[in-house]
KOLLUMLO-828109 format. One record per atom (N, C-alpha, C): z, x, y. Coordinates in nm, 4 decimals. Example, Ala and Ser with C-alpha at 12.3 -4.5 7.8 and 13.67 -1.06 7.14 Angstrom:
BEGIN
       up     east    north
   0.7800   1.3190  -0.5690
   0.7800   1.2300  -0.4500
   0.7800   1.3200  -0.3300
   0.7080   1.2850  -0.2250
   0.7140   1.3670  -0.1060
   0.7870   1.2900   0.0030
end
This chain:
BEGIN
       up     east    north
   4.6594   1.2524   9.3718
   4.5435   1.2259   9.2946
   4.5914   1.1596   9.1367
   4.7258   1.2259   9.0671
   4.7798   1.2052   9.0080
   4.7330   1.0442   8.9565
   4.8009   1.0044   9.0344
   4.8354   0.8484   9.0479
   4.7098   0.7794   9.0489
   4.5769   0.8029   9.1032
   4.4264   0.8085   9.1140
   4.4012   0.7987   8.9780
   4.4190   0.8913   8.9042
   4.3851   0.9530   8.7868
   4.4404   0.8652   8.6922
   4.5588   0.8413   8.6981
   4.6389   0.7325   8.6047
   4.5946   0.6261   8.5952
   4.5547   0.5787   8.7021
   4.4989   0.4442   8.7240
   4.3870   0.4110   8.6542
   4.2859   0.4919   8.7066
   4.1378   0.5126   8.6350
   4.1760   0.4892   8.5014
   4.2387   0.5825   8.4287
   4.2847   0.5994   8.3142
   4.3101   0.4737   8.2475
   4.4222   0.4121   8.2920
   4.4373   0.2673   8.2618
   4.3402   0.1645   8.2450
   4.2654   0.1439   8.3903
   4.1240   0.0828   8.3799
   4.0002   0.0728   8.2877
   3.9994   0.1964   8.2476
   3.9408   0.2363   8.1414
   3.9292   0.2069   7.9971
   4.1240   0.2393   7.9776
   4.1282   0.1620   7.8693
   4.1592   0.0025   7.8557
   4.1592  -0.0295   7.9720
   4.1532  -0.1902   7.9663
   4.0057  -0.2596   7.9463
   3.9143  -0.1653   7.9922
   3.8001  -0.2210   8.0129
   3.7543  -0.2065   7.8515
   3.7687  -0.0958   7.7955
   3.7150  -0.0563   7.6842
   3.7853  -0.1535   7.5827
   3.9084  -0.2228   7.5963
   3.9718  -0.3035   7.5242
   3.8910  -0.4439   7.5427
   3.8782  -0.4905   7.6407
   3.8070  -0.5920   7.6751
   3.6598  -0.6092   7.6136
   3.6344  -0.5124   7.6374
   3.4732  -0.5143   7.5889
   3.4517  -0.5529   7.4025
   3.5269  -0.4844   7.3662
   3.5794  -0.4522   7.2309
   3.6122  -0.6119   7.1947
   3.7131  -0.7103   7.2632
   3.7248  -0.8520   7.2589
   3.6476  -0.9477   7.2514
   3.5246  -0.9288   7.3538
   3.4370  -1.0229   7.3634
   3.3109  -0.9834   7.3039
   3.3047  -0.8736   7.2774
   3.1746  -0.8122   7.2072
   3.0423  -0.8019   7.3283
   3.0249  -0.6963   7.3649
   2.9192  -0.7117   7.4953
   2.7734  -0.6373   7.3670
   2.8108  -0.6206   7.2575
   2.6667  -0.5928   7.1822
   2.5747  -0.6934   7.2266
   2.4561  -0.6664   7.2327
   2.3191  -0.7638   7.2083
   2.3365  -0.8619   7.0968
   2.3440  -0.9767   7.1410
   2.3417  -1.0965   6.9954
   2.4672  -1.0933   6.9577
   2.5855  -1.0992   7.0244
   2.7033  -1.0724   6.9663
   2.7845  -1.2161   6.9822
   2.7121  -1.2702   7.1196
   2.7475  -1.3909   7.1514
   2.7096  -1.5181   7.0305
   2.6142  -1.5116   6.9910
   2.5610  -1.6186   6.9179
   2.6426  -1.7039   6.8373
   2.6494  -1.8031   6.8566
   2.7619  -1.9087   6.7903
   2.7421  -1.9029   6.6768
   2.8932  -1.9025   6.5787
   2.8897  -1.8946   6.4350
   2.8300  -2.0146   6.3676
   2.7459  -1.9997   6.2428
   2.6886  -2.1123   6.2114
   2.8206  -2.2000   6.0996
   2.8044  -2.3229   6.1691
   2.9153  -2.3990   6.1274
   2.9064  -2.4869   5.9914
   2.7577  -2.4181   5.9485
   2.7553  -2.4461   5.7656
   2.7293  -2.3204   5.6942
   2.7841  -2.2293   5.7409
   2.7711  -2.0677   5.6827
   2.8047  -2.0967   5.5027
   2.7514  -2.0682   5.4235
   2.8230  -2.0855   5.2859
   2.7736  -2.2122   5.2379
   2.7163  -2.2820   5.2948
   2.6699  -2.4388   5.2593
   2.5435  -2.3983   5.2067
   2.4940  -2.4780   5.1039
   2.3530  -2.5109   5.0723
   2.2931  -2.5914   5.1624
   2.1469  -2.6569   5.1656
   2.0550  -2.7426   5.2243
   2.1357  -2.8806   5.1798
   2.1191  -2.8624   5.0293
   2.1451  -3.0137   4.9936
   2.2749  -3.0400   5.0575
   2.3606  -2.9361   5.0587
   2.5241  -2.9724   5.0831
   2.5235  -3.0110   5.2563
   2.4593  -2.9472   5.3011
   2.4312  -2.9949   5.4683
   2.3962  -3.1375   5.4674
   2.2883  -3.1518   5.3841
   2.2242  -3.3173   5.4178
   2.3492  -3.3836   5.3756
   2.4014  -3.3698   5.2641
   2.5138  -3.4600   5.1955
   2.6110  -3.4788   5.3268
   2.6665  -3.3544   5.3969
   2.7551  -3.3781   5.4749
   2.7035  -3.4592   5.5586
   2.5981  -3.4289   5.6369
   2.5179  -3.4914   5.7153
   2.5350  -3.6937   5.7293
   2.5044  -3.6964   5.5848
   2.4869  -3.8301   5.5606
   2.5816  -3.9044   5.5378
   2.7085  -3.8486   5.4821
   2.8678  -3.9171   5.4864
   2.9004  -3.9125   5.6152
   2.8740  -3.8329   5.7246
   2.9299  -3.8134   5.8435
   2.8629  -3.9182   5.9299
   2.7077  -3.9550   5.9063
   2.6363  -4.0581   5.9933
   2.6912  -4.2284   5.9156
   2.7103  -4.2141   5.7993
   2.7769  -4.3786   5.7415
   2.8764  -4.4017   5.8134
   2.9485  -4.2800   5.8689
   3.1472  -4.2790   5.8677
   3.1288  -4.2963   6.0437
   3.0420  -4.2917   6.0937
   2.9786  -4.3080   6.2327
   3.0213  -4.4854   6.2843
   3.1012  -4.4897   6.4080
   3.1246  -4.6267   6.4474
   2.9879  -4.7059   6.4849
   2.8831  -4.6326   6.5571
   2.7950  -4.6921   6.5950
   2.6470  -4.6059   6.6162
   2.5449  -4.6488   6.6078
   2.4183  -4.5592   6.6585
   2.3045  -4.6447   6.7268
   2.2273  -4.5648   6.7181
   2.0858  -4.6461   6.8478
   1.9731  -4.5663   6.7879
   1.8900  -4.6348   6.6872
   1.7743  -4.5956   6.6022
   1.6669  -4.6523   6.6629
   1.5946  -4.5639   6.6572
   1.4190  -4.5666   6.7245
   1.3555  -4.5172   6.6263
   1.2543  -4.6410   6.5714
   1.1898  -4.5571   6.4603
   1.0082  -4.6055   6.5022
   0.9406  -4.5516   6.4450
   0.7531  -4.5311   6.4450
   0.7231  -4.5246   6.3417
   0.6339  -4.5626   6.2976
   0.5652  -4.5180   6.1831
   0.5047  -4.6638   6.1064
   0.4738  -4.6105   5.9786
   0.4244  -4.7488   5.8593
   0.5228  -4.8192   5.7812
   0.4854  -4.9385   5.7763
   0.5499  -5.0265   5.6782
   0.4495  -5.1228   5.6188
   0.4392  -5.0885   5.4783
   0.3270  -5.1479   5.4367
   0.2136  -5.1610   5.4880
   0.1890  -5.0326   5.5527
   0.0168  -4.9804   5.6122
   0.0240  -5.0545   5.7170
   0.0877  -5.0901   5.7818
   0.0924  -5.1800   5.9267
   0.1855  -5.0639   6.0058
   0.1551  -5.0170   6.1386
   0.2677  -4.9789   6.2471
   0.3412  -5.0483   6.2744
   0.4365  -4.9895   6.2798
   0.5731  -5.0571   6.3169
   0.6719  -4.9810   6.4035
   0.7377  -5.0421   6.5050
   0.8158  -4.9591   6.6315
   0.9560  -5.0598   6.5668
   1.0534  -4.9975   6.5794
   1.2107  -5.0197   6.5783
   1.2647  -4.9995   6.6970
   1.3699  -5.0658   6.7562
   1.4709  -5.0051   6.8468
   1.5548  -5.0798   6.8318
   1.6884  -5.0230   6.7836
   1.7992  -5.1074   6.7474
   1.9504  -5.0337   6.7909
   2.0427  -5.0934   6.8306
   2.1504  -5.0765   6.8326
   2.2528  -5.1452   6.7172
   2.3233  -5.0536   6.6587
   2.4250  -5.1379   6.5703
   2.5840  -5.0724   6.5312
   2.6513  -5.1243   6.4989
   2.7908  -5.0621   6.4836
   2.8109  -5.0995   6.3555
   2.9146  -5.0276   6.2775
   3.0157  -5.0615   6.1645
   3.0235  -5.1880   6.1380
   3.0514  -5.3016   6.2406
   3.1075  -5.4195   6.2147
   2.9858  -5.5143   6.1946
   2.9003  -5.4675   6.1701
   2.7609  -5.5765   6.1621
   2.7170  -5.6116   6.3142
   2.7369  -5.5600   6.4068
   2.7012  -5.6220   6.5501
   2.5816  -5.5250   6.5796
   2.4449  -5.6039   6.5642
   2.3331  -5.5282   6.6469
   2.2773  -5.6092   6.7606
   2.1490  -5.5388   6.8142
   2.0555  -5.6023   6.9170
   1.9558  -5.4899   6.9135
   1.8425  -5.5542   6.8993
   1.7097  -5.4866   6.8928
   1.5802  -5.5359   6.8905
   1.4829  -5.4582   6.8755
   1.3134  -5.5397   6.8583
   1.2488  -5.4960   6.7254
   1.1613  -5.5500   6.6729
   1.0806  -5.5129   6.5704
   0.9722  -5.5550   6.6350
   0.8391  -5.4509   6.6390
   0.6969  -5.4945   6.6519
   0.6329  -5.4132   6.5523
   0.5471  -5.5170   6.4869
   0.4308  -5.5043   6.4298
   0.3032  -5.4801   6.4445
   0.2256  -5.4064   6.4296
   0.0472  -5.4327   6.4559
   0.0464  -5.5483   6.3933
  -0.0430  -5.6693   6.4317
  -0.0890  -5.7450   6.3843
  -0.0078  -5.8572   6.3466
   0.1471  -5.8539   6.3537
   0.2298  -5.9191   6.2785
   0.3252  -6.0004   6.4536
   0.2889  -5.9498   6.5843
   0.3659  -5.9658   6.6968
   0.5318  -5.8794   6.6624
   0.5845  -5.9291   6.7722
   0.7285  -5.8605   6.7826
   0.8236  -5.9606   6.7910
   0.9481  -5.9245   6.7749
   1.0637  -5.9659   6.7526
   1.1943  -5.9454   6.7907
   1.2587  -6.0062   6.8822
   1.4137  -5.9483   6.9114
   1.5007  -6.0251   6.8433
   1.5877  -5.9410   6.7794
   1.7155  -6.0016   6.6995
   1.8357  -5.9184   6.7206
   1.9334  -6.0091   6.6923
   2.1005  -5.9803   6.7249
   2.1788  -6.0489   6.6309
   2.2854  -5.9702   6.6576
   2.3474  -6.0204   6.5374
   2.5280  -6.0100   6.5834
   2.5432  -6.1284   6.5971
   2.7372  -6.1876   6.6721
   2.8066  -6.2558   6.6328
   2.9209  -6.2467   6.6007
   3.0478  -6.3398   6.5678
   3.0076  -6.4048   6.4321
   2.9188  -6.3261   6.3191
   2.8893  -6.3875   6.2011
   2.7695  -6.4408   6.1571
   2.6706  -6.4518   6.3060
   2.5581  -6.5052   6.3124
   2.4335  -6.4149   6.3611
   2.3235  -6.4695   6.3127
   2.2001  -6.3476   6.3230
   2.0914  -6.4547   6.3609
   2.0519  -6.3782   6.4916
   1.9441  -6.4754   6.5891
   1.8135  -6.3947   6.6275
   1.7105  -6.4100   6.6056
   1.5776  -6.4100   6.6322
   1.4705  -6.4797   6.6996
   1.4539  -6.4377   6.8011
   1.3193  -6.4734   6.9219
   1.2169  -6.4186   6.8701
   1.1214  -6.4614   6.8439
   1.0022  -6.4016   6.8302
   0.8541  -6.4749   6.9102
   0.7378  -6.3924   6.9225
   0.6373  -6.4285   7.0016
   0.5432  -6.5029   6.8963
   0.4424  -6.5587   6.9958
   0.3499  -6.6525   6.8898
   0.3191  -6.6214   6.7804
   0.2560  -6.4684   6.7648
   0.2377  -6.3920   6.6870
   0.3162  -6.3789   6.5393
   0.4535  -6.3466   6.6028
   0.5254  -6.2832   6.4960
   0.5738  -6.4797   6.4083
   0.5648  -6.5786   6.4663
   0.5921  -6.6760   6.4137
   0.4797  -6.7056   6.3250
   0.3425  -6.6780   6.3711
   0.2655  -6.7473   6.3125
   0.2318  -6.7217   6.1494
   0.2656  -6.5410   6.1900
   0.2729  -6.4838   6.0547
   0.3977  -6.4809   5.9586
   0.4960  -6.5008   6.0213
   0.6023  -6.5257   5.9123
   0.6245  -6.6854   5.8506
   0.5497  -6.7616   5.9394
   0.5298  -6.9284   5.8445
   0.4271  -6.9113   5.7810
   0.3453  -6.8316   5.7487
   0.2203  -6.8632   5.6794
   0.1009  -6.8365   5.7460
   0.1164  -6.8050   5.8886
  -0.0190  -6.8058   5.9140
  -0.1375  -6.9012   5.9484
  -0.2753  -6.8847   5.9540
  -0.3396  -6.9862   5.9692
  -0.3635  -7.0345   5.8281
  -0.3480  -7.0298   5.6979
  -0.3205  -7.0916   5.5821
  -0.2242  -7.2476   5.6023
  -0.1092  -7.2019   5.6590
  -0.0243  -7.2941   5.6921
  -0.0881  -7.4047   5.8150
  -0.1797  -7.3565   5.9025
  -0.1901  -7.4096   6.0058
  -0.3047  -7.5435   5.9204
  -0.4208  -7.4723   5.8424
  -0.5054  -7.5478   5.7424
  -0.4839  -7.6786   5.6970
  -0.3266  -7.6400   5.6189
  -0.2636  -7.7324   5.5568
  -0.1570  -7.8244   5.6560
  -0.1939  -7.8213   5.7426
  -0.1214  -7.9322   5.8634
   0.0171  -7.9102   5.8477
   0.0611  -7.7794   5.8363
   0.2377  -7.7841   5.8332
   0.2510  -7.7967   6.0021
   0.4215  -7.7619   5.9867
   0.4625  -7.8053   6.1158
   0.4478  -7.6570   6.2121
   0.4138  -7.6459   6.3425
   0.3921  -7.5287   6.4199
   0.5195  -7.4737   6.4556
   0.5788  -7.4034   6.3541
   0.7134  -7.3331   6.4296
   0.7218  -7.2596   6.5155
   0.6037  -7.1752   6.5746
   0.5979  -7.1188   6.6683
   0.6283  -7.1730   6.7651
   0.5477  -7.3043   6.8032
   0.5674  -7.3773   6.9077
   0.6964  -7.4411   6.9361
   0.7654  -7.4790   6.8179
   0.9052  -7.5385   6.7958
   0.9816  -7.4437   6.8214
   0.9947  -7.3208   6.8172
   1.0343  -7.2227   6.8437
   1.0196  -7.1349   6.9905
   0.9430  -7.1654   7.0652
   0.8552  -7.1078   7.1702
   0.9864  -7.0878   7.2387
   1.0439  -6.9387   7.2830
   1.1066  -6.8877   7.4111
   1.2735  -6.9468   7.3656
   1.2820  -6.9642   7.1882
   1.3915  -6.9977   7.1867
   1.4322  -6.8968   7.0627
   1.5620  -6.8862   7.0351
   1.6382  -6.8375   6.9441
   1.6483  -6.8855   6.8114
   1.6353  -6.8437   6.6854
   1.6753  -6.9334   6.5603
   1.7591  -6.8611   6.5339
   1.8482  -6.9750   6.4878
   2.0012  -6.8929   6.4523
   2.0081  -6.9176   6.3081
   2.0743  -6.8072   6.2164
   2.1260  -6.8167   6.0974
   2.2333  -6.7682   6.0724
   2.3428  -6.7955   5.9815
   2.4704  -6.7257   5.9553
   2.3780  -6.5682   5.8835
   2.4557  -6.4769   5.9217
   2.4210  -6.3256   5.9167
   2.4099  -6.3120   5.7548
   2.5026  -6.3730   5.6522
   2.5149  -6.3361   5.5359
   2.3891  -6.3900   5.4708
   2.3407  -6.5161   5.5352
   2.2332  -6.5844   5.4305
   2.0962  -6.5384   5.5371
   2.0856  -6.4710   5.6223
   2.0128  -6.4083   5.7012
   1.9055  -6.2692   5.6176
   1.9782  -6.1970   5.5311
   1.9792  -6.0750   5.4543
   1.8994  -6.0037   5.5717
   2.0013  -5.9737   5.6773
   1.9730  -5.8814   5.7997
   2.0770  -5.7854   5.7433
   2.1232  -5.7482   5.6760
   2.2299  -5.6461   5.6671
   2.1266  -5.4850   5.6250
   2.0284  -5.4916   5.6097
   1.9474  -5.3407   5.6536
   1.9125  -5.3242   5.7671
   1.9260  -5.4270   5.8867
   1.8883  -5.4052   6.0130
   1.9697  -5.4122   6.1091
   2.1171  -5.4728   6.0579
   2.2104  -5.4633   6.1445
   2.3696  -5.4109   6.0786
   2.3479  -5.3527   5.9594
   2.4439  -5.2371   5.9147
   2.4633  -5.1244   5.9053
   2.5496  -4.9997   5.9598
   2.4977  -4.8932   6.0295
   2.4910  -4.8336   5.8406
   2.5777  -4.8334   5.8062
   2.6349  -4.7981   5.6774
   2.5031  -4.8229   5.5563
   2.4536  -4.9370   5.5426
   2.3712  -4.9913   5.4671
   2.2094  -4.8953   5.5178
   2.1968  -4.8834   5.6592
   2.1158  -4.8462   5.7035
   2.0971  -4.6852   5.6649
   2.1823  -4.6312   5.6711
   2.1899  -4.4790   5.6077
   2.1558  -4.4639   5.4603
   2.2206  -4.5497   5.3938
   2.1790  -4.5679   5.2332
   2.0797  -4.5825   5.1968
   2.0159  -4.6800   5.2549
   1.8641  -4.6889   5.2481
   1.7783  -4.5975   5.3076
   1.8177  -4.5402   5.3926
   1.7364  -4.4129   5.4236
   1.7365  -4.2936   5.3289
   1.8708  -4.2520   5.2712
   1.8939  -4.1761   5.1797
   1.8300  -4.2162   5.0325
   1.8167  -4.3446   5.0009
   1.7324  -4.3802   4.9031
   1.6026  -4.3815   4.8720
   1.5258  -4.3895   5.0226
   1.3963  -4.3828   5.0495
   1.3355  -4.2635   5.1124
   1.4085  -4.1362   5.1466
   1.4042  -4.0307   5.2107
   1.4076  -3.9476   5.0864
   1.3459  -3.8465   5.1094
   1.3981  -3.7035   4.9891
   1.4926  -3.6278   5.1030
   1.6469  -3.6348   5.0123
   1.7348  -3.5702   5.0726
   1.8184  -3.4875   4.9770
   1.7445  -3.4400   4.8533
   1.7617  -3.3305   4.7543
   1.6801  -3.2470   4.7558
   1.7093  -3.0998   4.7112
   1.5798  -3.0283   4.6806
   1.5566  -2.9788   4.7851
   1.6557  -2.9361   4.8955
   1.5844  -2.9374   5.0479
   1.6128  -2.7814   5.0698
   1.5280  -2.7054   5.1669
   1.5131  -2.5982   5.2427
   1.5571  -2.5611   5.3416
   1.6279  -2.4715   5.4444
   1.6814  -2.4821   5.5488
   1.5752  -2.3861   5.6398
   1.5459  -2.4461   5.7202
   1.4681  -2.3169   5.8295
   1.4970  -2.3210   5.9429
   1.4165  -2.2860   6.0339
   1.4829  -2.2156   6.1507
   1.5317  -2.3155   6.2722
   1.6591  -2.3196   6.3056
   1.7141  -2.3824   6.3624
   1.6094  -2.4630   6.4995
   1.6518  -2.5822   6.5110
   1.5744  -2.6375   6.6564
   1.6542  -2.7111   6.7532
   1.6047  -2.7915   6.8166
   1.6677  -2.8696   6.9438
   1.6002  -3.0018   6.9443
   1.7316  -3.1216   6.9469
   1.6471  -3.2548   6.9228
   1.7049  -3.3000   7.0866
   1.6479  -3.3332   7.1659
   1.6955  -3.3861   7.2882
   1.7852  -3.3228   7.3441
   1.7887  -3.1948   7.3382
   1.8912  -3.0810   7.4102
   2.0079  -3.0539   7.2979
   2.0126  -3.1273   7.1979
   2.1074  -3.1012   7.0978
   2.0797  -2.9806   6.9952
   2.1693  -2.8919   6.9663
   2.1317  -2.7777   6.8453
   2.1324  -2.8652   6.7379
   2.0224  -2.8153   6.6400
   2.0268  -2.8759   6.5175
   1.9619  -2.8005   6.4021
   2.0170  -2.8296   6.2595
   1.9850  -2.7328   6.1715
   1.8752  -2.8049   6.1089
   1.7340  -2.7542   6.0905
   1.6527  -2.8263   6.0254
   1.6168  -2.7930   5.8309
   1.6201  -2.9230   5.7901
   1.6166  -2.9150   5.6206
   1.4666  -3.0117   5.5986
   1.4296  -2.9444   5.5022
   1.2937  -3.0134   5.4702
   1.2435  -3.0005   5.3357
   1.1844  -3.1035   5.2485
   1.1630  -3.0959   5.1063
   1.0397  -3.1812   5.1403
   0.9654  -3.1454   4.9669
   0.8388  -3.1947   4.9237
   0.8871  -3.3067   4.8357
   0.8326  -3.4163   4.8592
   0.7890  -3.5464   4.7438
   0.6803  -3.6074   4.7585
   0.6104  -3.5979   4.6134
   0.4487  -3.6830   4.6113
   0.4995  -3.8125   4.6416
   0.6059  -3.8687   4.6007
   0.6018  -4.0529   4.5644
   0.6602  -4.0594   4.7346
   0.8149  -4.0302   4.7300
   0.8468  -4.0532   4.8762
   0.7957  -3.9940   5.0214
   0.7358  -3.8867   4.9918
   0.6343  -3.8259   5.1273
   0.7721  -3.7038   5.1577
   0.6874  -3.5898   5.1931
   0.7729  -3.4974   5.2926
   0.7986  -3.5236   5.3750
   0.9488  -3.4964   5.3473
   1.0930  -3.4873   5.4412
   1.1416  -3.3902   5.5460
   1.1413  -3.4162   5.6731
   1.2271  -3.3021   5.7473
   1.3139  -3.3736   5.8123
   1.4549  -3.3320   5.8038
   1.5917  -3.3885   5.8516
   1.6325  -3.2769   5.9443
   1.6970  -3.3194   6.0631
   1.7468  -3.2342   6.1852
   1.9116  -3.2921   6.1801
   2.0006  -3.1710   6.1966
   2.1101  -3.2345   6.1944
   2.2081  -3.1584   6.2424
   2.3060  -3.2169   6.3400
   2.3304  -3.1362   6.4428
   2.4287  -3.0231   6.4332
   2.4120  -2.9258   6.4603
   2.5115  -2.8159   6.4718
   2.6483  -2.8358   6.5062
   2.7111  -2.9298   6.4338
   2.8443  -2.9660   6.4781
   2.9393  -2.9856   6.3199
   3.0131  -2.9021   6.3092
   3.1002  -2.9060   6.1995
   3.1841  -3.0245   6.1943
   3.2181  -3.0587   6.2776
   3.3212  -3.1943   6.2960
   3.2089  -3.3301   6.2748
   3.1020  -3.3488   6.3369
   3.0364  -3.4637   6.3480
   2.8818  -3.4142   6.3196
   2.8360  -3.3667   6.2171
   2.7292  -3.3101   6.1842
   2.5926  -3.4240   6.1662
   2.6142  -3.5432   6.2531
   2.5240  -3.6733   6.2571
   2.3737  -3.6094   6.2229
   2.3111  -3.6873   6.1802
   2.1387  -3.6818   6.1551
   2.0872  -3.6939   6.3036
   2.0239  -3.6343   6.3355
   1.9471  -3.6712   6.4384
   1.8222  -3.7464   6.4591
   1.7488  -3.6900   6.3804
   1.6197  -3.6967   6.3369
   1.5362  -3.6933   6.2055
   1.4752  -3.7781   6.1702
   1.4094  -3.7581   6.0227
   1.2771  -3.8336   6.0486
   1.1715  -3.7245   6.0027
   1.0381  -3.7092   5.9838
   0.9688  -3.6878   5.8627
   0.9178  -3.8187   5.8379
   0.8220  -3.8287   5.7237
   0.6960  -3.8130   5.7106
   0.6166  -3.7383   5.6313
   0.4634  -3.7439   5.5988
   0.4035  -3.7828   5.4872
   0.3500  -3.8705   5.4796
   0.3092  -3.9119   5.3397
   0.4101  -3.9920   5.2693
   0.3988  -4.0701   5.1687
   0.4404  -4.1480   5.0808
   0.4418  -4.2730   5.1404
   0.4924  -4.3789   5.1131
   0.4941  -4.5455   5.1416
   0.5464  -4.5755   5.2991
   0.6068  -4.4710   5.3730
   0.6874  -4.5212   5.4774
   0.6756  -4.4280   5.5754
   0.5589  -4.3870   5.6011
   0.5424  -4.2671   5.7109
   0.6081  -4.2565   5.8220
   0.6827  -4.1617   5.9031
   0.6752  -4.2240   6.0465
   0.8158  -4.1023   6.0903
   0.8486  -4.1612   6.2120
   0.9810  -4.0604   6.2674
   1.0793  -4.1510   6.3163
   1.2050  -4.1093   6.2661
   1.3404  -4.1980   6.2885
   1.4415  -4.1131   6.3794
   1.4800  -4.1700   6.5093
   1.5619  -4.0991   6.5721
   1.6856  -4.1484   6.6042
   1.7904  -4.0593   6.5819
   1.9004  -4.1418   6.5859
   2.0010  -4.0657   6.7269
   2.0593  -4.1743   6.7687
   2.1044  -4.1076   6.9050
   2.2449  -4.1939   6.9201
   2.3528  -4.1810   7.0398
   2.4625  -4.2576   7.0951
   2.5283  -4.3045   6.9812
   2.5417  -4.2001   6.9234
   2.6457  -4.2080   6.7825
   2.8045  -4.2546   6.8436
   2.8822  -4.3360   6.8289
   3.0263  -4.3770   6.8391
   3.0217  -4.4392   6.9746
   2.9015  -4.4792   7.0079
   2.9045  -4.5660   7.1794
   2.9065  -4.6945   7.1447
   2.9930  -4.7914   7.2087
   3.0428  -4.8984   7.1686
   2.8802  -4.9673   7.2032
   2.8731  -5.0964   7.0934
   2.7593  -5.1869   7.1268
   2.7969  -5.3021   7.1906
   2.7779  -5.3734   7.2745
   2.8110  -5.4861   7.3278
   2.6760  -5.5790   7.2925
   2.7220  -5.6931   7.2020
   2.6041  -5.7955   7.1946
   2.6724  -5.9096   7.2288
   2.6089  -6.0079   7.2950
   2.6317  -6.1536   7.3628
   2.5274  -6.2519   7.2911
   2.5840  -6.3584   7.2630
   2.5430  -6.4449   7.1380
   2.4316  -6.4876   7.2560
   2.2938  -6.5760   7.2435
   2.2548  -6.6314   7.3765
   2.2823  -6.7598   7.3579
   2.2595  -6.8407   7.5298
   2.2902  -6.9442   7.5592
   2.2663  -7.0688   7.4528
   2.3795  -7.1360   7.4196
   2.3441  -7.2941   7.3265
   2.2290  -7.3544   7.3665
   2.1885  -7.3573   7.4839
   2.0403  -7.4172   7.5130
   1.9292  -7.3743   7.4766
   1.9351  -7.2211   7.4355
   1.8498  -7.1567   7.3690
   1.8227  -7.1286   7.2450
   1.9013  -7.1566   7.1900
   1.9780  -7.1644   7.0339
   1.8595  -7.2972   6.9410
   1.8256  -7.2684   6.8154
   1.8223  -7.3520   6.7502
   1.8328  -7.3341   6.5637
   1.9133  -7.4002   6.5334
   1.9310  -7.3628   6.3678
   1.8763  -7.4231   6.2962
   1.8822  -7.3672   6.1517
   1.7700  -7.4247   6.0374
   1.7923  -7.5738   6.0477
   1.8966  -7.6294   6.0496
   1.9221  -7.7959   6.0540
   1.8060  -7.8425   6.1835
   1.8259  -7.7862   6.3069
   1.7722  -7.8694   6.3978
   1.5988  -7.8127   6.3870
   1.5839  -7.7199   6.3298
   1.4727  -7.6610   6.3335
   1.3381  -7.7928   6.2483
   1.3988  -7.8152   6.1263
   1.3722  -7.8750   6.0386
   1.3652  -8.0296   6.0595
   1.4487  -8.0429   6.1066
   1.4200  -8.2077   6.2055
   1.3549  -8.2473   6.2773
   1.3291  -8.1396   6.3783
   1.2326  -8.1099   6.4601
   1.0619  -8.0880   6.4123
   1.0712  -8.0575   6.2982
   0.9809  -8.0280   6.2380
   0.9070  -8.1731   6.1620
   0.9984  -8.2476   6.1320
   0.9504  -8.3645   6.0533
   0.9108  -8.4546   6.1463
   0.9885  -8.4165   6.2485
   0.9491  -8.5624   6.3827
   0.7446  -8.5582   6.4026
   0.7784  -8.4157   6.3852
   0.5832  -8.4027   6.4155
   0.4949  -8.4515   6.3220
end
């Protein structure tokens, strides 16, 4: 019996110690705040710096650009490779990709008509670039295409920082973005629009997961995912590509 009592006493001590170490009190298992001691603005800055330093990202954005509904779906990396689509109400849809220092664009009829002057150009008897490029990719050196904002990850976030309120923020209740716990930061700005930033609750990689803007010049929602996943871009087949020189030659023939 003495042996049994001793065994029970040891077991009780071990159980008590285990409970003390693991913390069985209700709510004690709540994850520690990775941003403890940081202000909302500090978290936003850390998140922007971290996102700019990522090797790649997948962007999906819906909203208004110059008053027109626009949808963007693009994957890009820090080396300038990208692939995606841009659709604008009344202006058509265009596929875009950048690979090996070249930028390629393929649009539908509505896109090319709007991009080359629309009905005004038609009335002046100008070349029908939409017809010339139908089903083809227009090729331009990336440095001449002005595609940096679309294809360069770092510049994408720099532009977002410039156009979106990212200071003077307040931290709200945490949320969830597609299964990832997120810190919620928000701020009001009459000119840029009221912004809400969702930042991953990860001290090592506090990436921006979503940005929502209401009001301002470019209201909409942008979602960022697939950080640091390789972006594989393959240039279109040569027989489906037309560079600017070829395009102008074809236009002059007409």
